[in-house]
N, C-alpha and C positions, 0 to 999 in steps of 0.2 A: 743330671737328667733333665731334659727340657720339659717344662710343664705345658700341656696342651690347654689352650683357652677356648671356651665355647663361644660361638657366635650368639648375638642377641636374637632371641625369638619372641614374637609377639603376634597376637591375633589381630593387631591393628595393621592393616595393609595400606601403608602410605600416610601422608600428612593427616593428622586428626581433623575431623570435620568441624570441631569446635575451636580450633586454634585461633583463627582470626578473631572470633568473638571474644575469646579470653584475653588475648593480647590487647585488643582495643579497649576492653573494660579496664584493664590495669593502667592503660595510658591516661584514662580520665579520672582515676581515683588516686588518693594519697593513702599510702599504707602506714599504719601507726602502731604496729606491734611493739611492745616494750623491748628495749635492748637488754640483753643479759649482762649482769654485773661482771662476769669473767671476761666477756668480750670488751667491755669498756676498759677494764684494767689492761688487757692485752693491747688495745689500741693506744691507750695513754702511754704505754711503754715504748711505742715506736713513733708516736706523733712528733715528739721533740726532735728525734733524729731526722724525720722527714722535713720538718719545718726548717731545720738548719742546713739542709742539703740542697745544693743547687743542681745536682746531677739528675738526669732523666730517671723517672720512677717506673719500675716494672712490677706488675702484680701477677704472681702465679697462684691463681685462685683454686683452692681445694688441692693443695700440692702433695698430699699423701706423705710419703717419707721425706720429701724435700729433695729428692734426687734430681728432678727436673729444674727446681729452683737453683740448685748448685750448678747445673749445666748452663743456665741462663746467666748466672753471676760470672762464671768463668769466661763465657763467650762475650759478655758485655761489661768489661771492667770499668767503663766510664759511667755505668748506671747503678742505681740502688735497686736491688731486687728483693722483694718481700714475698715470702711463701706463707700462705695461710691454710691451716687445716684444723678441723675440729677435734681430731683424735690425737691425744698426747702419746698414745702407744705407737702410732705410725710416725708422727712428726719427728724428724731428725734421725730416724733409724738408718744407720749406715753412713751418716755424714761425719766426716773427720773433725777432730777437735780444732784443727787449724783451717777451718773453713774461711773462704774469702771475706775480707772486711766489708765488702759491698753486698753481703747477703744477710737478711734477717728472716728467721723462721719463727712464726707465731702460732700459738694455739688459740683459736677463736671460732665462734660460730660465723661462718662465711656470710650469711645473710646480714647479721649484725655488723660485721666488719665493712661490708659494702656501704651500708647506711651511714655508719660513722665517718667513713672516708668521704662520702659525698657531702655530708654536713660540714666537714672540715674543708671542703672545696679542693680536695686533691684533684690533680689532673695527671693522668697516666700517660706515659709515652707508649707503653704496650701493656696489654691485658690478655693473659693466657688462661684458658680453661682446657687443660690437657687430660683431665681424669673423668671417668664415666659418671654420668648422672642420667641414665636413660629412662628409668621407671617405665618398662615396656608395656605394661597393661594399659589398655585404653582409658581405664578409670584413673590412671596415675598422671594424666596430663598436667594437672596443676602442680605437680611436684617437679616437673622438668623446669630448669632455670628459665628458659625462654617463655614459659607460660605461667611463671610464678609472679606474685605481686612485686618482687624485688627487681624484676627485669628492667623497668625504666630507670631505677636508681643505679643499677650496674652500668647501664649505658651512659648515664650522666657523668661517669668518671672519665669519659673521653678516651683518647688514645687509639692505637691500632689494636683491634680485637682479633684473637685467633682461638678457635675451638678445634679440638680433634676428637674423633669418635670412631668406633667400629660398627655403628648402626646407621645405615644410610637414612632411615626415616628421621632420626634425631638431627642429622645434618640438614636435611631438607626443611624440617620445622624451624630450625635456627635461621635458615636462609629466609623463610617467609616472615618470621617474626621481626628480623632485622629490617626487611623491606617495608613492613608495616610502620616501622619507626623512621622511615625515610633514609635508611642507610644503604650505601652501595655495598654489594656483597660479591665475593669470589668464592666459588665452590669447586674443589677438585678432589681427586682420590689418588691413592698410591698403594703399592703392595710391597715396598721395600723401604728401609730406613732412609736411604738416600733421597727419596722423594719428599721427605717430611722436613728437611732442613736440619739445622744444627742441634735442635733440642727434641728429645723424645722421652716420654714418661715410661716407667717400667711396664705399665699396662699396655702401652702402644707397642713396645718391643715384643711383648708376649703375644699380642694379636698377630703381628706380622710374622713371628716365628711359627705361628699356628696356621699360616697360609691365608689369613684373612685380609680383606681389603679395608683400608682405613680412609676416612673422609676428613677433609680440612675445610673449615669455614673461616674466611677472613673478611674483615670489614675495615676499610681504611680509617685513619685517625680522624677524629672530630674534635671540636673545641668544647665538648661536654654540654653543660646546661644551656649554653647560648645557641645550640644548633637548632 
C-alpha cells in the first residue's frame, strides 16, 4: 500500500527576511564548536581509505538508510561514494551485504563530518543533499543548512553540489544563500522520477508518488577554499 506523504506547510511565506543577514554573518565568523568523539572515530575510519584513493570522491550527506548512496555507487563505479548519517537505526537498512566496494556508509554527526573533511582538505567531485532538512517554522531558520554556521565549511569542500526538496521555499533560500557566496546556481522542478536523474532518495520517491512537485538546486563545481 502506497504511503501518502504530506507537503511541507509553514507560516513563512517565501524566503525568510533574515536569511541574507544570517548567511553574511556566518561568512565573517569562524565556528568553533567542539567535534564529538564518535564523529572523530568515524572520520578516522574512512580517512585512510580516502587518502589512498585516487578516484573522484562523492558525498551523500544525511543519507538516511543509504539507499541513495548505493544508487550513486552503482551509477559511478569509478568514484568512491561516502554516505553519512547520524542515525545508526536508519543507516544501512535494506543495504545488501555484498554492497559495492566503492561505497562507504558511516554513522557520524554531519556537522562534525563536514568540518573534519574540510580540515583534512578533502575536495569533492560531487556533494549531494537529498534528504529533508526544512525546519519550516520561521523561528527555525538557523537550523536549516544554508543558514547554519557550518554552511561556509560545507561549501569549502568544493565539487558540484546538488540539493533536492519538496519545499519550494527551502530551494529558493538555498539559491539565495549560494548566490551570497558567489556561486552560480541552477534551480528547476519536476513531478516525476525521470526529471530527477539517475538517483532518488526514498523520501523523494514518496513525495512524487503523493503527487507533489520537487525542486532541485545545483551549483557547478568549484575548487573549494581557494574560490
